[in-house]
C-alpha positions, -999 to 999 in steps of 0.1 A, spaced: 839 146 -62 810 149 -87 821 184 -96 856 171 -104 842 143 -126 820 167 -145 849 191 -149 871 163 -162 844 153 -187 840 188 -199 876 196 -205 878 181 -240 847 198 -255 855 231 -238 890 231 -253 876 223 -287 850 250 -283 877 276 -275 901 267 -303 904 296 -327 901 275 -359 874 252 -346 847 247 -373 809 249 -370 804 211 -368 831 207 -342 816 235 -321 782 220 -324 795 186 -313 813 202 -284 782 220 -272 762 188 -275 787 170 -254 785 197 -228 747 194 -227 750 157 -223 773 162 -193 754 191 -176 717 188 -186 712 151 -190 728 141 -157 711 146 -123 735 171 -106 730 190 -74 727 228 -73 761 231 -57 778 210 -85 759 229 -112 770 262 -97 806 251 -94 809 238 -129 788 265 -144 807 294 -127 842 280 -130 842 265 -165 811 271 -186 800 306 -180 825 325 -201 828 301 -230 791 299 -233 787 336 -230 813 341 -258 795 316 -280 762 333 -273 775 367 -281 797 360 -312 791 325 -327 781 328 -363 761 295 -362 725 300 -350 724 264 -337 755 270 -316 740 302 -301 708 283 -294 726 255 -275 747 280 -256 715 299 -246 699 267 -234 729 257 -213 731 292 -198 694 291 -189 699 256 -173 729 269 -153 711 300 -140 679 280 -132 697 252 -112 727 270 -98 725 284 -63 744 316 -69 731 331 -102 742 366 -93 778 357 -100 770 354 -137 758 390 -141 791 406 -150 796 381 -178 761 376 -191 746 411 -192 773 424 -216 766 394 -238 729 400 -238 734 437 -245 756 428 -275 729 406 -290 699 427 -281 709 464 -283 719 485 -313 743 498 -325 764 466 -322 735 448 -340 707 425 -330 701 388 -330 686 380 -365 667 349 -353 633 358 -337 633 326 -316 667 334 -302 658 370 -295 628 356 -276 651 332 -257 676 360 -249 648 382 -234 636 351 -215 671 347 -201 670 384 -190 637 377 -173 653 347 -156 681 368 -143 657 394 -130 637 367 -113 667 349 -97 689 378 -89 665 404 -78 682 434 -61 716 421 -72 707 436 -106 708 472 -93 743 479 -107 732 468 -141 698 486 -141 708 511 -168 719 483 -191 687 463 -184 666 494 -192 686 500 -224 679 464 -235 642 467 -227 639 499 -247 651 480 -277 631 447 -272 599 465 -264 599 476 -300 610 443 -315 593 432 -347 584 398 -332 552 401 -310 563 374 -286 595 393 -279 575 424 -270 553 404 -247 583 388 -229 599 423 -227 567 436 -209 571 408 -184 607 417 -179 598 453 -173 573 442 -147 599 420 -131 625 447 -132 602 472 -114 593 447 -87 629 435 -82 644 469 -76 616 493 -64 640 516 -45 662 523 -76 637 516 -105 619 549 -101 651 568 -112 650 553 -146 613 541 -151 605 571 -174 629 556 -200 605 527 -206 573 549 -210 580 559 -246 586 524 -260 557 510 -240 534 537 -255 547 530 -289 537 493 -284 503 499 -267 485 500 -300 501 469 -314 479 449 -338 480 418 -315 456 422 -286 477 400 -263 506 424 -268 483 453 -260 472 436 -228 508 429 -217 518 464 -224 490 478 -203 498 456 -174 535 464 -177 527 501 -178 507 498 -147 535 482 -128 562 505 -142 544 536 -130 533 519 -98 569 513 -88 584 541 -108 579 578 -113 543 588 -107 547 618 -130 546 594 -160 509 591 -154 504 622 -175 523 606 -204 502 575 -205 467 586 -197 457 595 -232 469 562 -245 451 543 -218 419 563 -224 421 553 -261 424 516 -251 390 519 -233 376 520 -269 394 488 -278 372 463 -295 388 434 -274 372 431 -240 404 417 -224 422 449 -234 395 471 -217 397 447 -187 434 453 -184 430 491 -185 403 489 -158 426 468 -136 455 492 -140 435 523 -133 418 506 -103 452 496 -88 466 531 -93 437 546 -75 442 522 -47 480 521 -44 497 548 -64 518 569 -41 508 602 -58 472 591 -64 456 621 -47 472 643 -73 458 622 -101 423 615 -89 407 640 -113 425 623 -142 420 586 -132 385 587 -119 369 594 -153 388 564 -168 376 540 -142 340 553 -142 341 550 -180 341 512 -176 308 514 -157 291 513 -191 313 486 -207 293 462 -229 308 432 -211 293 426 -177 326 412 -163 343 445 -171 315 465 -155 316 444 -124 353 448 -121 351 486 -124 323 487 -98 343 465 -74 374 486 -77 353 518 -73 337 506 -41 371 497 -26 385 531 -36 356 549 -21 358 530 12 396 535 14 393 572 7 365 574 33 387 557 59 417 579 50 396 611 54 374 600 83 379 632 102 367 654 73 337 632 67 326 627 103 296 650 102 284 636 68 288 600 80 268 607 112 241 632 100 237 630 63 201 623 51 196 604 19 177 623 -8 139 619 -7 137 614 -45 162 591 -63 162 574 -97 143 541 -96 163 510 -99 197 527 -93 219 519 -63 232 550 -46 271 552 -45 288 552 -12 298 584 6 335 581 -2 327 576 -39 303 605 -39 327 628 -22 356 619 -45 336 628 -75 322 660 -60 356 673 -50 371 666 -84 342 675 -107 353 710 -113 385 696 -128 368 668 -147 338 685 -162 354 711 -186 374 683 -204 344 660 -204 321 687 -219 347 692 -246 347 655 -254 309 653 -256 312 676 -287 342 658 -301 342 650 -338 348 612 -331 314 595 -325 327 569 -301 343 596 -279 310 615 -278 291 583 -267 316 574 -240 317 610 -227 279 612 -225 277 579 -206 303 592 -182 284 624 -177 254 605 -164 276 585 -140 293 616 -126 261 635 -121 246 605 -103 276 608 -78 276 645 -72 238 648 -66 230 684 -54 265 695 -61 254 697 -97 240 732 -89 274 749 -90 282 736 -124 248 743 -140 257 769 -166 285 748 -182 264 717 -179 233 731 -196 254 747 -223 269 714 -231 236 695 -230 220 720 -254 247 713 -279 249 675 -273 212 670 -276 214 681 -312 239 653 -320 232 630 -350 241 599 -329 210 588 -310 230 572 -282 246 605 -273 212 622 -272 198 593 -251 226 595 -225 224 633 -223 186 632 -217 193 607 -189 218 631 -174 193 660 -177 168 640 -158 193 639 -129 193 677 -129 156 676 -122 161 650 -95 188 668 -75 187 705 -84 161 730 -72 135 741 -99 142 777 -90 178 773 -102 172 753 -134 141 773 -144 160 806 -143 188 793 -164 167 774 -190 142 802 -194 170 827 -200 182 803 -228 148 805 -243 149 843 -243 182 842 -263 175 816 -290 151 788 -284 164 755 -298 148 720 -299 177 709 -276 166 735 -250 131 720 -250 146 684 -250 166 693 -219 136 710 -202 113 680 -208 140 656 -194 145 679 -163 108 679 -157 106 641 -160 133 638 -134 117 663 -109 97 652 -79 60 662 -81 59 680 -48 90 701 -56 78 710 -91 42 720 -81 50 756 -68 66 763 -102 39 750 -124 24 783 -132 57 798 -143 64 767 -164 30 768 -181 34 806 -188 69 801 -202 59 773 -226 27 791 -238 45 824 -246 45 831 -283 83 836 -282 86 799 -272 58 779 -286 56 799 -319 94 805 -323 100 777 -348 81 755 -372 109 729 -372 96 693 -367 121 685 -339 112 717 -321 75 709 -322 81 673 -310 101 685 -280 75 711 -272 50 683 -271 74 663 -249 75 691 -224 37 691 -220 37 653 -218 63 654 -191 44 680 -171 12 658 -173 31 627 -164 48 642 -133 23 666 -120 -9 647 -128 -40 665 -113 -19 695 -104 -19 704 -141 -54 717 -138 -41 751 -128 -21 754 -161 -46 735 -182 -53 766 -204 -16 773 -210 -10 736 -220 -40 737 -243 -25 768 -260 8 749 -265 -10 718 -278 -31 738 -302 1 755 -315 18 722 -321 -12 708 -340 -14 740 -360 21 738 -373 21 726 -409 52 705 -405 39 686 -375 8 670 -390 22 635 -382 20 646 -345 -18 650 -346 -25 616 -330 1 623 -303 -13 657 -296 -48 642 -293 -34 615 -269 -18 643 -248 -50 662 -247 -68 631 -236 -42 626 -209 -47 662 -198 -84 656 -197 -80 624 -177 -59 639 -150 -87 665 -146 -113 637 -145 -129 649 -178 -143 624 -203 -124 635 -234 -104 663 -249 -137 679 -262 -144 686 -225 -111 704 -224 -122 726 -253 -155 732 -236 -136 743 -205 -114 767 -223 -131 776 -256 -140 812 -247 -105 819 -233 -88 803 -264 -109 824 -288 -102 855 -268 -65 846 -269 -66 846 -307 -89 876 -312 -65 900 -294 -43 902 -325 -68 892 -353 -68 927 -368 -31 923 -377 -32 888 -391 -17 879 -425 -15 845 -443 17 839 -424 3 845 -389 4 813 -367 -29 825 -351 -46 817 -384 -36 781 -382 -44 780 -345 -80 792 -353 -83 765 -379 -74 738 -353 -97 752 -326 -126 756 -349 -123 722 -366 -109 701 -338 -132 712 -311 -162 697 -329 -196 709 -314 -178 731 -288 -171 758 -313 -209 765 -313 -205 778 -278 -181 806 -288 -199 820 -319 -197 856 -307 -159 854 -307 -157 834 -339 -180 856 -359 -161 887 -346 -128 872 -359 -144 865 -393 -159 900 -395 -125 915 -387 -104 893 -409 -126 889 -440 -128 926 -450 -117 932 -486 -87 953 -474 -72 923 -456 -46 898 -469 -62 879 -497 -45 846 -489 -56 849 -453 -92 854 -464 -90 823 -487 -78 802 -457 -106 816 -434 -133 809 -460 -119 774 -464 -123 769 -426 -158 783 -426 -168 762 -456 -155 730 -438 -176 739 -407 -207 745 -428 -205 710 -442 -219 696 -409 -232 727 -391 -252 707 -365 -220 690 -353 -199 722 -354 -209 759 -355 -247 753 -351 -244 727 -323 -263 751 -300 -287 763 -327 -274 799 -324 -257 803 -358 -288 817 -376 -288 846 -352 -255 857 -367 -267 854 -403 -272 891 -408 -236 898 -397 -223 870 -418 -241 882 -449 -235 920 -445 -199 919 -432 -185 886 -445 -201 873 -476 -214 904 -494 -180 922 -494 -162 892 -507 -187 884 -535 -180 917 -551 -161 914 -584 -124 924 -583 -98 918 -609 -72 891 -605 -69 853 -598 -67 857 -561 -99 878 -560 -116 851 -582 -105 824 -558 -119 844 -528 -152 848 -546 -153 810 -553 -147 802 -517 -173 827 -506 -198 812 -530 -189 778 -516 -196 789 -481 -229 804 -491 -238 772 -509 -230 751 -479 -250 775 -458 -282 775 -478 -280 738 -486 -275 728 -450 -312 729 -440 -301 751 -411 -319 783 -422 -356 789 -420 -375 801 -451 -375 836 -437 -337 835 -433 -333 821 -468 -354 850 -481 -330 873 -463 -301 857 -481 -320 862 -514 -328 898 -508 -292 906 -498 -271 885 -522 -291 876 -552 -272 900 -576 -239 886 -565 -251 850 -568 -264 856 -604 -230 872 -612 -212 842 -598 -228 821 -626 -204 838 -651 -172 831 -631 -143 813 -647 -143 788 -618 -164 758 -624 -170 754 -587 -183 790 -584 -207 784 -613 -218 751 -599 -224 764 -564 -242 795 -578 -266 773 -598 -273 752 -567 -279 783 -546 -303 797 -571 -322 764 -572 -325 764 -534 -336 801 -533 -362 795 -560 -376 765 -543 -377 782 -509 -387 818 -520 -401 815 -555 -436 825 -545 -421 859 -535 -406 865 -569 -421 891 -592 -420 890 -630 -387 908 -632 -370 885 -607 -384 854 -625 -371 868 -659 -336 877 -646 -333 843 -629 -342 820 -657 -323 839 -684 -290 836 -664 -297 800 -654 -305 791 -690 -271 803 -701 -255 776 -679 -271 749 -701 -243 758 -726 -217 754 -698 -186 732 -706 -191 713 -674 -217 686 -673 -221 691 -635 -230 728 -640 -255 719 -668 -272 694 -645 -273 720 -616 -288 746 -640 -314 720 -651 -324 713 -615 -327 751 -609 -351 754 -639 -371 725 -625 -376 745 -593 -384 776 -614 -412 758 -632 -426 744 -600 -429 780 -586 -451 790 -615 -479 766 -608 -493 789 -581 -477 822 -591 -497 853 -599 -474 862 -628 -480 830 -647 -503 846 -673 -482 875 -680 -451 854 -687 -464 832 -715 -439 846 -740 -410 839 -716 -423 804 -711 -425 799 -749 -389 811 -753 -378 788 -725 -396 758 -741 -378 765 -773 -343 768 -757 -349 736 -736 -359 716 -767 -326 726 -782 -307 712 -752 -329 681 -752 -307 670 -781 -275 675 -760 -247 650 -767 -245 640 -730 -272 615 -720 -273 627 -684 -280 663 -696 -307 650 -719 -324 632 -691 -322 662 -668 -337 685 -696 -364 660 -701 -374 662 -665 -374 700 -666 -397 700 -696 -420 674 -680 -422 697 -650 -428 728 -672 -453 711 -695 -482 716 -670 -480 753 -676 -489 755 -713 -490 719 -727 -505 728 -761 -478 754 -766 -451 728 -758 -466 702 -781 -465 727 -809 -429 736 -802 -420 699 -801 -435 693 -835 -415 722 -849 -381 707 -839 -385 669 -836 -373 663 -871 -341 683 -863 -331 660 -834 -306 632 -839 -332 609 -823 -369 615 -817 -369 593 -786 -368 621 -760 -394 642 -778 -416 612 -781 -412 605 -743 -422 641 -736 -452 639 -759 -464 607 -742 -460 624 -708 -481 654 -719 -507 632 -734 -510 610 -703 -512 641 -681 -542 654 -701 -561 621 -701 -591 622 -677 -587 603 -644 -549 605 -645 
């Protein structure tokens, strides 16, 4: 009865709606009247179905498909949705509604211009899929065609609703959907990078369902797009990718064929910056591993019953389950080549993600790493040179796992062969990481080989690059850290490496770290300090250097190593004087490289500054004086043309000066120096170098003071005439040194046997000194005054006479008067 009443009430608006000449306003009133009768009255499902199917469906569908007025189409859409939602046989509407929807949604007929109406039309399609289910099978092609268009709609909400429709379509017709599922992949992948993240999320979810129920071969078409979404800045997008991949690995029909492609994507989420995403990936992975374990129980029976966990495992890391480990191990050969390529990709984010994944994979495969070592090491050598620190950090962590799970015999062979080809900083970086990851007890039998490899000249002297030296130091630190007291057996080799690092010019900033490492090496051997290490190995270290000293040049690394050993070992160098003097004797011959000789003299001079704390710590240095004078100093003090030769003479004179002024030599030894080198010292006072002249004057002063009583008239004469010339020197320091030498000269005359025979020389000296007493420099005047005071005791009357002859010529008589008062006071009785 109710249906008849409603039909009666609808007859007038329906006839109006179907009249050819009916205007927009009339159609609109008709549709409003229909809505009032159908939507606003409480009707049963049977009544709605009867009225809707018999009377309303076709007129409303025509209005929806062809009415020019947007409001009319909107009302028609609302009424159709109401009828489908409340009717009890929605499938009967399919032959009428689907063509109308296709007309409004699919080109080439044209599309609905209104965004809101397009959204409503797609929602209507979704309602049909939801209510009709399998009844939609005959219309599957048309539905797919509509979705292909709406998935690329310019309105984001239409795209989102289309994704939901695609999901509903796949779930509604699984037996038939797989035949046409591939048609949706292209539009979905065109939408997966949409600017709105909600659209991206919906597309990913829809893709997961479409492939889950559709053709599994489409996995290959979408993998690269999904992998790219793992780099999405929105966590929800990455969450959606993780969920889809996890579901595929659990439920995809062909999942066994795609394990090697899907596993890297899921494991990539293990390092997501959002804890929720990480937890989701871990949960899925655990389920996948358990499911695979159950499905392959027969194959894994022995491993499940008898497998023994590794004795050494990274601290703070949970070991993955057997199924997870086996899955990765069996697929690693397919995963690793592509991953190694990605680690060296030009896109920074790709390299970071690939390096993170590498660590996760190696943690799963454990000792199965061995069969992939060549490719793995090759990749790590390249990746550890990356400019991005995160890539390097992840690769170093991965290299530590090699040490944890792979036998040292294997990795040592491969890494040392890489050293033989072209040692790189990255090779050392990988080696130090592998050492850090290795168990002490497994590494111990290979310590000698490791120490020998690192201390080889081809390795530790291969490069002066800063990074190379830093990583060489890291290798030593790793060995000490892991092997502790066992390092005693390679202590000498490690010292050679540490000396080499410290000797490299570019690595001076590493000096403190090297000293700390030496202290650590001493500590594990229960020694007090690194000086005890030097004491333990000083002879061997010097022998190590002396083997090749005859061939050294200024570029030889051994020259810098000698510098480090000699200056850094402090008093210990005094225990290896035989070797040290032998190297000096060999390398300081005039025929050797001049620049090298300069460097060696500089080292020697530095040691002679504090001999009791360096080369004479044992009091043995004077016993080598004859060798030093005859074979080292004398040949290098000989005059040769050229600036370099002059520089060598200067450094040689500086060494001699440090030697004679150090209070290390006895009077007899100083006399030996005077007898052997006095002509060269006198000649050095005429050098162009101020330092050479200064040191020569100081040496003469010391020699006169110590050996003056052994001088004869000729020696006295030659000495003072040369020293006197230096009072005209351009350098004030040289003039002062010359004055001090003349003071010592006068002091020697007090008790000398030649005093009476040299009166004329003394008179000449008085005259010259009085000239310099009027020097413009006040310090020089005071120094000359002290010289004359010292010399006045020899012939005071003569000096007074000379003063009287020149005092009127001086700019001021003050200094002359002071000198006269001094002479007068010295002659007074009782004074």
